[in-house]
C-alpha positions in Angstrom: 0.0 0.0 0.0 1.6 3.2 -1.2 0.1 5.3 1.7 1.7 3.1 4.3 5.1 3.4 2.6 4.7 7.2 2.4 3.9 7.4 6.1 6.9 5.3 7.0 9.2 7.4 4.9 7.7 10.6 6.2 8.1 9.4 9.9 11.8 8.5 9.2 12.4 11.9 7.6 10.8 13.8 10.5 12.6 11.8 13.1 15.9 12.4 11.5 15.1 16.2 11.6 14.5 15.9 15.3 10.8 16.6 15.1 9.3 15.9 18.5 6.4 13.7 17.3 7.4 12.4 13.9 4.7 9.7 13.4 1.8 11.8 14.7 3.0 14.7 12.4 3.3 12.4 9.4 -0.2 11.2 9.9 -1.7 14.6 10.5 -0.1 15.9 7.3 -1.4 13.0 5.4 -4.9 13.4 6.7 -4.8 17.1 5.8 -3.7 16.3 2.2 -6.4 13.7 1.9 -9.1 15.8 3.5 -10.0 13.1 6.1 -9.7 12.6 9.8 -6.5 11.1 11.0 -8.4 8.1 12.4 -9.6 7.2 8.8 -6.0 6.8 7.5 -6.0 3.0 8.0 -8.8 2.6 5.5 -8.0 5.5 3.2 -7.3 5.0 -0.5 -3.7 5.6 -1.8 -3.1 9.3 -2.7 -3.0 10.2 -6.3 0.1 11.8 -7.9 -0.9 15.3 -7.1 -1.7 14.5 -3.5 1.5 12.5 -3.1 3.6 15.5 -4.4 1.7 17.9 -2.0 2.3 15.5 0.9 6.1 15.1 0.2 6.4 18.9 0.0 4.7 19.4 3.3 6.9 16.8 4.9 9.9 18.6 3.7 8.7 21.8 5.1 8.0 20.1 8.4 11.4 18.6 8.5 12.8 22.2 8.0 10.9 22.8 11.3 8.0 24.8 10.0 5.2 24.4 12.6 2.7 21.7 11.8 -0.1 24.2 12.5 1.2 26.6 9.8 1.2 23.7 7.3 -2.4 22.5 8.1 -3.6 26.1 8.8 -5.4 25.1 12.0 -4.6 24.6 15.6 -6.9 22.6 18.0 -7.7 24.2 21.3 -10.2 22.5 23.6 -13.2 21.7 21.4 -12.4 24.3 18.7 -10.2 24.5 15.6 -8.6 27.9 15.2 -7.1 29.3 12.0 -3.4 30.2 12.6 -0.4 31.1 10.5 2.5 33.5 10.3 2.1 36.5 12.6 0.1 34.9 15.3 1.1 32.8 18.3 0.1 29.1 18.1 -2.1 28.3 21.1 -0.6 25.5 23.3 -2.6 22.8 25.1 -1.2 23.9 28.5 -3.3 27.1 28.2 -6.5 24.9 28.2 -6.0 24.4 32.0 -6.2 28.1 32.5 -9.5 28.2 30.6 -10.8 25.2 32.5 -10.1 27.1 35.8 -12.0 30.1 34.5 -15.0 28.1 33.4 -15.1 26.3 36.8 -14.9 29.7 38.6 -17.8 31.0 36.7 -19.9 27.9 37.5 -18.9 27.9 41.2 -20.0 31.5 41.4 -23.2 31.0 39.5 -22.6 33.9 37.1 -25.3 33.5 34.4 -24.2 36.2 32.0 -20.6 37.0 32.7 -18.4 39.7 31.3 -15.1 38.2 30.5 -11.9 39.9 29.1 -9.1 38.1 27.2 -6.0 40.2 27.3 -3.2 39.6 24.8 -5.7 37.5 22.9 -3.5 36.4 19.9 -5.6 33.9 17.9 -8.5 34.3 20.3 -8.1 30.7 21.7 -9.1 31.7 25.3 -12.0 34.0 24.2 -13.5 31.6 21.8 -13.2 28.6 24.1 -15.0 30.5 26.8 -17.7 31.8 24.4 -18.2 28.3 23.0 -18.7 26.7 26.5 -20.3 29.4 28.6 -23.9 30.4 27.6 -24.7 34.1 27.9 -21.1 35.2 28.2 -19.7 38.3 26.6 -16.0 38.1 26.0 -13.8 41.1 25.0 -10.6 40.0 23.3 -7.8 42.6 23.3 -4.8 42.4 21.0 -2.3 45.0 19.9 -0.4 43.1 17.1 -1.4 44.2 13.6 -0.2 40.8 12.4 -2.3 38.9 14.8 -5.5 40.9 14.6 -6.7 39.4 11.2 -6.4 35.9 12.7 -8.2 36.9 15.8 -11.0 38.7 13.9 -11.4 35.7 11.5 -11.6 33.2 14.5 -14.0 35.4 16.4 -16.3 35.7 13.4 -16.1 32.0 12.6 -16.6 30.7 16.2 -19.4 28.4 17.1 -20.7 29.9 20.4 -23.0 28.8 23.2 -26.4 30.3 23.2 -26.2 34.1 23.7 -22.4 34.2 23.9 -20.4 36.5 21.8 -16.7 37.7 21.2 -15.9 41.4 20.7 -12.5 42.2 19.3 -10.6 45.3 20.5 -7.4 46.5 18.9 -5.2 47.9 21.7 -2.4 47.5 24.2 -3.6 45.4 27.1 -1.5 47.3 29.6 -2.8 50.7 28.5 -5.1 52.3 31.1 -7.1 53.8 28.3 -7.9 50.4 26.7 -11.3 49.3 27.9 -11.5 52.1 30.3 -15.3 52.0 29.9 -15.2 48.5 31.5 -13.2 49.5 34.6 -14.7 47.9 37.7 -17.3 45.8 35.8 -15.5 42.7 34.6 -16.3 39.3 36.2 -13.3 37.4 34.9 -10.0 38.2 33.2 -8.0 35.5 31.5 -4.7 36.1 29.9 -1.7 34.4 28.3 0.6 37.4 27.9 4.2 37.4 26.5 6.3 36.0 29.4 9.4 34.1 28.1 12.6 35.5 29.5 15.0 36.5 26.7 17.7 34.5 28.3 15.7 31.4 27.5 15.7 32.0 23.8 18.7 29.7 22.9 17.0 26.7 24.5 13.7 27.1 22.4 13.1 24.9 19.3 13.1 26.5 15.9 9.4 26.1 15.5 9.2 28.7 18.3 12.1 31.1 17.7 11.7 31.1 13.9 7.9 31.2 13.5 6.1 32.4 16.6 6.1 36.2 16.7 8.7 37.5 19.1 6.4 40.1 20.6 4.0 37.3 21.6 6.7 35.3 23.3 9.4 37.5 24.9 9.0 40.1 27.7 12.4 41.4 28.6 15.3 39.7 30.3 13.2 38.3 33.1 10.0 37.7 31.2 8.0 40.0 33.4 7.9 43.2 31.4 4.3 42.7 30.4 3.0 40.9 33.5 4.1 43.7 35.9 1.9 46.4 34.4 -0.8 43.9 33.4 -1.5 43.0 37.1 -2.5 46.6 37.9 -4.6 46.9 34.8 -6.5 43.7 35.7 -7.2 45.0 39.2 -8.8 48.1 37.7 -10.9 46.1 35.2 -12.3 43.7 37.7 -15.4 44.3 39.8 -15.1 43.5 43.6 -15.2 39.7 43.9 -14.1 39.3 40.3 -11.3 36.9 39.5 -8.4 36.5 37.0 -5.9 33.9 35.8 -2.6 34.8 34.2 -0.3 32.4 32.5 3.5 32.7 33.2 6.8 30.9 32.8 7.5 28.0 35.2 10.4 29.9 36.7 7.9 32.6 37.8 6.0 30.2 40.2 6.9 32.4 43.2 7.5 35.9 41.7 4.1 36.3 39.9 2.0 35.4 43.1 4.3 37.8 45.0 3.6 40.6 42.4 -0.1 39.9 42.7 0.0 40.1 46.5 2.1 43.2 46.4 -0.5 45.0 44.4 -2.7 44.9 47.5 -6.1 44.5 45.7 -6.3 40.8 45.6 -7.0 37.8 47.9 -7.1 34.0 47.3 -3.8 34.1 45.4 -3.0 30.6 44.1 -0.4 29.0 41.7 -1.5 26.2 39.4 0.2 23.4 37.4 -0.2 22.7 33.7 -0.8 19.5 31.9 2.9 18.7 32.3 2.7 19.3 36.1 4.9 22.3 35.8 3.9 25.7 37.4 2.1 27.6 34.7 -0.6 30.1 35.9 -1.6 32.1 38.9 -5.2 33.0 39.9 -6.6 35.5 42.4 -9.9 37.3 43.3 -10.3 41.1 43.5 -10.8 42.2 47.1 -14.5 43.0 47.7 -17.7 40.9 47.8 -17.3 37.3 48.9 -16.5 34.9 46.1 -16.4 31.0 46.2 -13.2 29.5 44.8 -13.6 27.0 41.9 -12.6 23.4 42.5 
């Protein structure tokens, strides 16, 4: 069967190029070219000559460490498929834990029609996941990058949302006090995955990241906190009393980010959380004010 041989060759090529998941990537690219789900490859017919050439070309690009998501044009995030490509940060599965916490917090506090803000929204992964899973939510997605905004707007318009939910896109700097000033003191929940990678970590990152993810979505100064520091104060101003937030950060920030949140003086219930790989990944807190139950 020619498809089986092609998959074996592609897997070997990607493994030799030190791609982290060579077999999975080989299969996902084949499914993409054939226009079928990955699970149907075992019973799929052999590709025609045009499909075979397209597949070999994509495998070569993946072996050159072009991100898989750029080649297929989509990135899965929770139950959604987001359009991604050059100029926008590719959402990672670790961020799904942050979204899960936010949804749990909304349920625990019985907020029927929450106002949620996604700061540094990028592709819109967080905003769209919340809108798709929380009926009645209004989510405001804020992004400053001119390259990322078209991807965000496309995903926001194409999203399949729960009843009554919607995503509003705002072009602006998430740390700017003027951005969303009309929402100050009224937001129930802020979720954010800001730039946080320390510049000193750049040499250790794979080429898929350093060569293709936009630098302004990754790096935030030598210590990785150049965006998080001003963002904490902005979040405090946006939230209503009793509102909550979750902010993703580098694993080396496991102590410093909670300390920065405490130092602001306007938060309580400050907690650090682990990601899917059991590494420290995000911090949550509640705005001082009305009592608020903590999500499980």
